[in-house]
matplotlib code that plots the C-alpha trace (Angstrom):
import matplotlib.pyplot as plt

x = [0.4, 2.9, 1.0, 3.8, 3.4, -0.2, -0.2, 1.8, 2.2, 3.1, 0.1, -2.3, -1.1, -1.6, -5.1, -5.9, -4.7, -6.5, -9.8, -9.6, -13.0, -14.3, -11.5, -13.6, -16.5, -14.2, -13.0, -16.6, -17.7, -14.7, -15.4, -19.2, -18.4, -15.6, -17.1, -19.3, -16.6, -14.8, -17.9, -18.8, -15.3, -15.7, -19.1, -17.9, -15.0, -17.3, -19.5, -16.4, -17.7, -14.5, -16.2, -17.6, -14.3, -12.6, -15.1, -15.1, -11.3, -10.9, -13.2, -11.7, -8.3, -9.3, -10.9, -7.9, -5.5, -7.5, -6.9, -3.2, -3.6, -1.2, -0.5, -4.3, -4.7, -1.8, -3.5, -6.7, -4.8, -3.5, -7.0, -8.0, -5.2, -5.9, -9.6, -8.9, -6.9, -9.7, -7.5, -8.9, -6.3, -4.8, -7.5, -8.8, -5.4, -5.3, -8.8, -7.6, -4.7, -7.0, -9.2, -6.3, -4.9, -8.3, -8.8, -5.4, -6.3, -9.7, -8.3, -5.7, -8.2, -10.6, -7.9, -7.3, -10.8]
y = [-4.6, -2.9, 0.0, 0.7, -2.6, -1.7, 2.0, 5.0, 6.3, 9.9, 10.2, 8.6, 10.9, 13.9, 12.7, 12.3, 15.8, 17.4, 15.5, 16.1, 15.1, 13.8, 11.2, 8.7, 9.2, 8.6, 5.4, 4.2, 5.0, 3.1, 0.1, 0.0, 0.3, -2.2, -5.0, -6.3, -6.0, -9.3, -11.4, -9.6, -10.3, -14.0, -14.1, -12.4, -14.8, -17.8, -16.5, -15.8, -12.3, -10.4, -7.1, -7.1, -8.3, -5.4, -2.8, -4.0, -4.2, -0.8, 0.9, -1.0, 0.1, 3.7, 3.7, 1.9, 4.3, 7.3, 6.0, 5.3, 1.6, 1.1, -2.7, -3.3, -1.0, -2.8, -6.2, -4.8, -3.4, -6.9, -8.3, -5.3, -6.0, -9.7, -9.1, -6.4, -9.0, -11.6, -13.8, -15.2, -17.9, -17.2, -14.6, -16.7, -16.5, -12.7, -12.3, -14.3, -11.9, -8.9, -10.3, -10.8, -7.4, -5.7, -7.3, -5.9, -2.5, -2.5, -3.4, -0.7, 2.0, 1.0, 1.3, 4.9, 6.1]
z = [11.1, 8.9, 7.3, 4.9, 3.2, 2.3, 1.8, 0.5, 4.0, 3.0, 0.7, 3.2, 6.0, 3.7, 2.8, 6.5, 7.3, 4.4, 5.0, 8.8, 10.3, 7.0, 6.8, 8.8, 6.4, 3.4, 5.0, 5.7, 2.2, 0.8, 2.9, 2.2, -1.6, -1.5, 0.7, -2.2, -4.8, -3.9, -4.3, -7.5, -8.9, -8.0, -9.6, -12.8, -13.0, -12.4, -15.3, -17.4, -17.8, -18.8, -19.3, -15.8, -14.4, -16.2, -15.0, -11.4, -11.1, -12.8, -10.3, -7.3, -8.6, -8.6, -5.2, -3.7, -5.3, -4.0, -0.5, -1.2, -1.0, -3.8, -3.5, -3.6, -6.6, -8.4, -7.9, -9.2, -12.2, -13.0, -13.1, -15.3, -17.7, -17.9, -18.5, -21.1, -23.0, -22.6, -20.4, -17.2, -16.5, -13.1, -12.2, -9.4, -7.6, -8.2, -6.7, -3.7, -3.4, -3.8, -1.0, 1.4, 0.6, 1.0, 4.4, 5.5, 4.1, 5.7, 9.1, 8.9, 7.8, 10.6, 13.2, 12.0, 12.6]

ax = plt.figure().add_subplot(projection="3d")
ax.plot(x, y, z, "-o")
ax.set_aspect("equal")
plt.show()
């Protein structure tokens, strides 16, 4: 798996070095917090709840950015923007992309701990 296509490698390496032994805990917390986000995004879209879509995608964007998973953060930002504008057309495709990217990010992070 090409880590560079899913992360800012320099920032991730620096984070891993700074966190040292606590990096694995950070990864585990990220995953336990993130696993329920995809179903929650799908449910919010199904209910056409743009406020919840915006909040979920905003927090997922921040958590992803904190771990240097910039493509995932960017996809979350796109959902956040759409929901802020009250637009949900095409959001189902974006959520699918978020899900695929998250699975790649999760797999990579788990291989690092």
